[in-house]
C-alpha positions in Angstrom: -142.9 -300.7 -46.7 -147.0 -301.3 -47.2 -147.6 -298.6 -44.0 -144.9 -296.0 -46.2 -146.7 -296.7 -49.3 -150.2 -295.0 -47.8 -148.6 -292.5 -46.1 -146.8 -291.3 -49.2 -150.4 -291.2 -50.6 -152.2 -289.8 -47.8 -149.7 -286.7 -48.3 -150.2 -286.8 -52.2 -154.0 -286.2 -50.7 -153.6 -283.6 -48.4 -151.5 -281.6 -50.9 -154.1 -281.7 -53.8 -157.0 -281.2 -51.0 -155.2 -278.0 -50.1 -154.7 -276.9 -53.5 -158.3 -277.5 -54.8 -159.4 -275.3 -51.6 -156.9 -272.9 -52.3 -158.3 -272.2 -55.8 -162.1 -272.2 -54.9 -161.5 -270.1 -51.8 -159.0 -268.1 -52.2 -160.2 -265.0 -53.6 -156.8 -262.9 -54.8 -155.9 -265.2 -56.6 -155.6 -263.8 -60.3 -158.2 -265.1 -62.7 -155.4 -267.2 -65.2 -153.9 -269.4 -62.1 -157.5 -270.2 -61.0 -158.6 -271.4 -64.4 -155.4 -273.1 -65.1 -156.0 -275.0 -62.4 -159.2 -276.4 -63.7 -158.5 -276.8 -67.4 -155.2 -279.0 -65.2 -157.6 -280.6 -63.3 -160.1 -281.8 -66.4 -156.9 -282.6 -68.3 -155.8 -285.5 -65.2 -159.6 -286.2 -64.8 -159.4 -286.8 -68.4 -155.9 -289.1 -68.8 -156.7 -291.0 -65.3 -159.6 -292.5 -66.9 -158.2 -293.6 -70.4 -155.2 -295.0 -68.5 -157.0 -296.5 -65.7 -159.3 -297.9 -69.2 -157.3 -298.9 -71.4 -153.5 -299.0 -71.0 -153.1 -302.3 -70.6 -148.9 -303.9 -70.3 -147.1 -307.2 -69.9 -144.9 -307.2 -66.7 -143.4 -310.2 -68.0 -144.9 -312.9 -70.9 -147.1 -314.5 -68.0 -148.5 -311.1 -66.1 -151.0 -308.6 -67.7 -151.5 -305.8 -65.6 -154.7 -303.1 -67.0 -154.1 -299.5 -65.9 -151.1 -297.5 -64.6 -149.5 -296.5 -62.4 -152.4 -298.3 -60.0 -153.1 -301.8 -61.8 -157.2 -301.9 -62.2 -157.2 -306.0 -62.9 -153.9 -308.1 -63.2 -154.1 -311.4 -64.9 -151.7 -314.5 -64.4 -150.9 -317.7 -65.8 -148.1 -320.2 -64.9 -147.1 -321.4 -67.9 -147.2 -319.8 -71.2 -149.8 -322.9 -71.9 -152.2 -322.6 -68.5 -155.4 -320.3 -68.5 -155.4 -316.6 -67.3 -156.5 -316.5 -64.1 -157.4 -312.6 -62.4 -157.0 -310.5 -59.1 -160.2 -308.3 -59.0 -159.3 -306.9 -55.8 -160.1 -303.6 -54.2 -158.6 -301.7 -57.1 -161.5 -302.6 -59.7 -162.7 -299.1 -58.4 -160.1 -297.2 -56.8 -157.6 -297.3 -59.5 -160.0 -294.1 -61.2 -159.9 -291.8 -58.0 -156.2 -293.0 -57.1 -154.7 -292.2 -60.5 -156.3 -289.2 -60.9 -154.7 -287.7 -57.4 -151.4 -289.3 -58.3 -151.7 -287.5 -61.7 -153.0 -284.0 -60.4 -149.7 -284.0 -57.4 -147.3 -282.5 -59.7 -149.4 -279.9 -60.7 -151.0 -279.3 -57.0 -147.4 -278.5 -55.8 -146.7 -276.0 -58.5 -150.1 -274.2 -57.9 -149.0 -274.1 -54.5 -146.0 -272.9 -54.9 -146.8 -270.3 -57.3 -150.4 -269.1 -55.4 -147.6 -268.5 -52.6 -145.4 -266.2 -54.2 -148.8 -264.9 -56.1 -149.5 -263.6 -52.7 -145.9 -262.9 -51.0 -145.5 -260.5 -54.0 -149.0 -258.8 -54.1 -148.5 -258.8 -50.2 -144.7 -256.1 -50.7 -146.5 -254.2 -53.5 -149.1 -253.3 -50.5 -146.6 -252.5 -48.2 
C-alpha cells in the first residue's frame, strides 16, 4: 500500500511540474490562463501553509492530528488520563511541500487540459 501511495504522489508531482513548466515556458498561452495559474498556485501555497500549520482534529478521543491531508505531527495516548505521546517524523518539514503538491494537482490537471485545448484551437485557426 505504501508503494502505491508513493507512486500516486510521484504522479501528482509530475503533473504539477508539467503544468508549471507549461505555464512558464509556453509563450503561445493566453495571458489570462498563465496569470490564473500563478494566482491559483499562490492560493494553494497559502492554503497549504495555513492548513498544515493551524488545522487540527481528533481522529478518535486518543489521537490528535495536526495538518491535513498530510499530517505534520500526531499526538496519541493510551487512555484519556494518560499523557500525550507525539510522533514527529519526516513530515514535520515535508508536510508543507507535500500538501502544496496535493492542493495543486486538480488545478494543474485543469490547466493542462485548457492549455492543450487552447493550443489545438490555435492550430485549427491557422490551418
